[in-house]
C-alpha positions as CSV (number, residue, x, y, z in Angstrom):
1,M,6.5,21.5,-29.6
2,L,4.6,19.2,-32.1
3,M,2.1,18.2,-29.6
4,L,0.8,22.4,-29.4
5,R,0.7,22.0,-33.4
6,I,-1.3,19.3,-33.3
7,T,-3.3,20.4,-30.4
8,T,-4.1,24.1,-32.3
9,F,-4.7,22.3,-35.9
10,L,-7.1,19.8,-34.1
11,L,-9.3,23.0,-32.4
12,L,-8.6,25.1,-35.5
13,S,-10.1,22.2,-38.1
14,L,-13.0,21.6,-35.3
15,L,-14.2,25.6,-35.5
16,A,-14.2,25.5,-39.4
17,V,-16.5,22.4,-39.8
18,T,-18.5,24.2,-37.2
19,T,-18.8,27.7,-38.2
20,L,-19.4,25.4,-41.4
21,R,-22.4,24.3,-39.9
22,A,-26.1,25.9,-39.5
23,D,-29.2,26.1,-38.5
24,P,-31.7,25.5,-41.7
25,L,-34.9,27.5,-41.9
26,T,-38.1,26.2,-40.1
27,I,-41.4,26.3,-41.9
28,G,-43.2,29.8,-40.8
29,A,-39.8,31.4,-40.7
30,P,-39.7,34.1,-42.9
31,A,-37.8,34.0,-46.2
32,P,-35.0,36.0,-46.7
33,D,-34.8,38.5,-48.2
34,L,-31.1,39.6,-49.7
35,T,-29.3,40.2,-53.5
36,A,-26.8,37.6,-55.2
37,A,-25.8,37.2,-59.3
38,D,-27.3,34.9,-62.0
39,Q,-25.4,33.3,-63.7
40,N,-25.5,36.3,-66.3
41,G,-23.8,38.7,-63.3
42,V,-27.3,40.1,-63.0
43,P,-28.3,40.9,-59.8
44,I,-31.7,39.5,-58.9
45,H,-33.5,40.4,-55.7
46,F,-35.2,37.0,-54.1
47,A,-37.6,38.8,-52.0
48,D,-39.1,40.5,-56.1
49,I,-39.0,36.5,-56.8
50,Y,-41.2,35.5,-53.9
51,A,-44.3,38.9,-55.0
52,K,-44.6,36.7,-58.0
53,G,-45.7,33.3,-56.2
54,I,-44.4,30.3,-55.1
55,T,-40.8,30.0,-55.5
56,L,-38.6,26.9,-54.8
57,V,-34.8,27.5,-54.0
58,Y,-32.3,24.7,-54.2
59,F,-29.0,24.4,-53.3
60,Y,-26.5,22.6,-54.7
61,P,-22.8,21.6,-54.5
62,K,-21.2,21.3,-57.9
63,A,-22.8,22.4,-61.1
64,G,-21.9,19.9,-63.8
65,T,-21.1,17.6,-60.9
66,S,-23.4,14.1,-61.5
67,G,-25.7,15.0,-58.5
68,C,-26.2,17.8,-59.6
69,T,-26.8,17.3,-63.2
70,A,-29.1,14.6,-62.3
71,E,-31.1,17.3,-59.6
72,A,-31.2,20.1,-62.0
73,C,-32.3,17.8,-65.0
74,S,-35.7,16.0,-62.5
75,L,-36.4,19.9,-62.2
76,R,-35.7,20.6,-65.8
77,D,-37.8,18.0,-67.3
78,A,-41.1,18.6,-65.3
79,Y,-40.6,22.4,-65.9
80,D,-43.6,22.8,-67.4
81,K,-45.7,21.2,-65.2
82,L,-44.0,22.6,-61.8
83,Q,-44.6,26.2,-63.8
84,A,-48.0,25.6,-64.9
85,E,-49.1,25.5,-60.9
86,G,-47.2,28.7,-60.3
87,L,-44.2,27.3,-59.1
88,Q,-40.7,29.3,-59.9
89,I,-37.5,28.1,-59.8
90,I,-34.0,28.8,-58.0
91,G,-31.0,27.0,-57.7
92,V,-28.1,27.9,-55.6
93,S,-24.4,27.1,-55.7
94,R,-21.6,28.7,-54.7
95,D,-20.5,28.5,-58.0
96,T,-19.6,31.0,-60.2
97,S,-21.7,33.4,-62.4
98,A,-20.1,31.8,-65.2
99,A,-19.9,28.0,-64.3
100,Q,-23.3,28.8,-63.0
101,K,-24.2,30.0,-67.0
102,D,-22.1,26.9,-68.7
103,F,-24.3,24.6,-66.5
104,Q,-27.3,26.4,-67.6
105,D,-26.9,26.2,-71.1
106,K,-25.2,22.6,-71.2
107,Y,-28.0,21.4,-69.7
108,K,-30.8,23.5,-71.1
109,L,-32.6,25.2,-67.8
110,P,-34.3,27.0,-67.7
111,F,-34.4,28.3,-64.7
112,T,-32.3,31.0,-63.1
113,L,-29.5,29.9,-61.2
114,V,-27.7,31.8,-58.4
115,A,-24.0,32.1,-57.5
116,D,-23.6,32.1,-54.3
117,T,-19.9,32.8,-54.0
118,D,-19.2,34.2,-50.2
119,G,-21.9,31.8,-49.2
120,K,-24.1,34.7,-47.9
121,V,-27.3,32.9,-49.8
122,A,-26.9,29.7,-47.7
123,A,-26.0,31.0,-44.5
124,A,-29.5,33.0,-45.0
125,F,-30.7,29.8,-45.7
126,G,-29.1,28.0,-43.0
127,V,-27.4,25.6,-45.3
128,P,-24.8,24.1,-43.8
129,M,-21.4,23.6,-46.1
130,I,-19.3,20.7,-46.6
131,M,-16.1,20.8,-46.4
132,H,-13.6,20.2,-49.2
133,V,-10.9,22.1,-50.7
134,I,-13.8,25.0,-50.7
135,P,-16.6,25.1,-49.0
136,L,-19.5,23.4,-51.0
137,A,-23.4,24.0,-50.1
138,S,-24.7,20.7,-48.8
139,R,-27.7,19.7,-50.6
140,Q,-31.4,21.3,-49.6
141,S,-34.4,22.8,-51.1
142,F,-37.3,25.4,-49.4
143,I,-40.4,26.1,-50.7
144,V,-41.0,30.4,-50.2
145,K,-44.9,30.8,-50.3
146,D,-46.6,34.1,-49.2
147,G,-42.6,35.2,-48.1
148,K,-42.2,32.8,-45.6
149,I,-40.8,28.8,-45.6
150,A,-43.9,27.0,-46.5
151,W,-41.8,23.4,-47.0
152,T,-38.3,22.3,-47.0
153,S,-36.3,18.8,-47.8
154,L,-33.3,19.0,-45.6
155,H,-31.8,16.2,-47.8
156,A,-33.1,17.0,-51.3
157,K,-33.4,14.1,-53.4
158,T,-31.4,14.0,-57.0
159,N,-33.4,11.9,-59.7
160,G,-36.3,12.0,-58.1
161,S,-36.3,16.1,-56.8
162,A,-39.3,17.0,-59.4
163,D,-41.1,14.8,-58.1
164,E,-40.4,15.6,-54.0
165,V,-41.4,19.2,-55.6
166,Q,-44.5,17.8,-57.0
167,K,-46.1,16.2,-53.6
168,A,-44.6,19.4,-51.4
169,L,-46.9,21.3,-53.4
170,D,-49.1,18.8,-53.7
171,G,-49.9,19.6,-50.1
172,L,-49.2,23.0,-49.8
173,K,-52.9,23.0,-51.5
174,G,-54.6,21.1,-49.1
175,P,-57.7,19.1,-48.7
């Protein structure tokens, strides 16, 4: 009986891990058209944001943690320059709208934060979950241009996030 329980547990654990894995969107794929709540609990429509210009959608595991704060502050510190180049920024994590709002206020983040509490935004982008007590989004970034994925970073940087995004923007401009 004990062996059956152990085998069942291992199989369910394996199933849980594999269902949290995903294939990230590739360059040229249509950007997901979905709606999710922002830091104020207001629904935002991703397609409306994409229509305004080049958009960075970056995923981070947990608001307020050291790596996620470094990443967000890197983008905050370069925000004026990135925005001058037409870039819009959307940060996404599994946190609640209230937690996103606290994070935004505490670190004076000038961009939208999405509360992906059900994981649908991460799933639409193919962002895998990190398995802990609760699933957390993996740190990945996507640039959307003309409604399509134009650049991806499947292992996005924390402190150097803005530099990584700037290099991607420079590359999208062409020669």
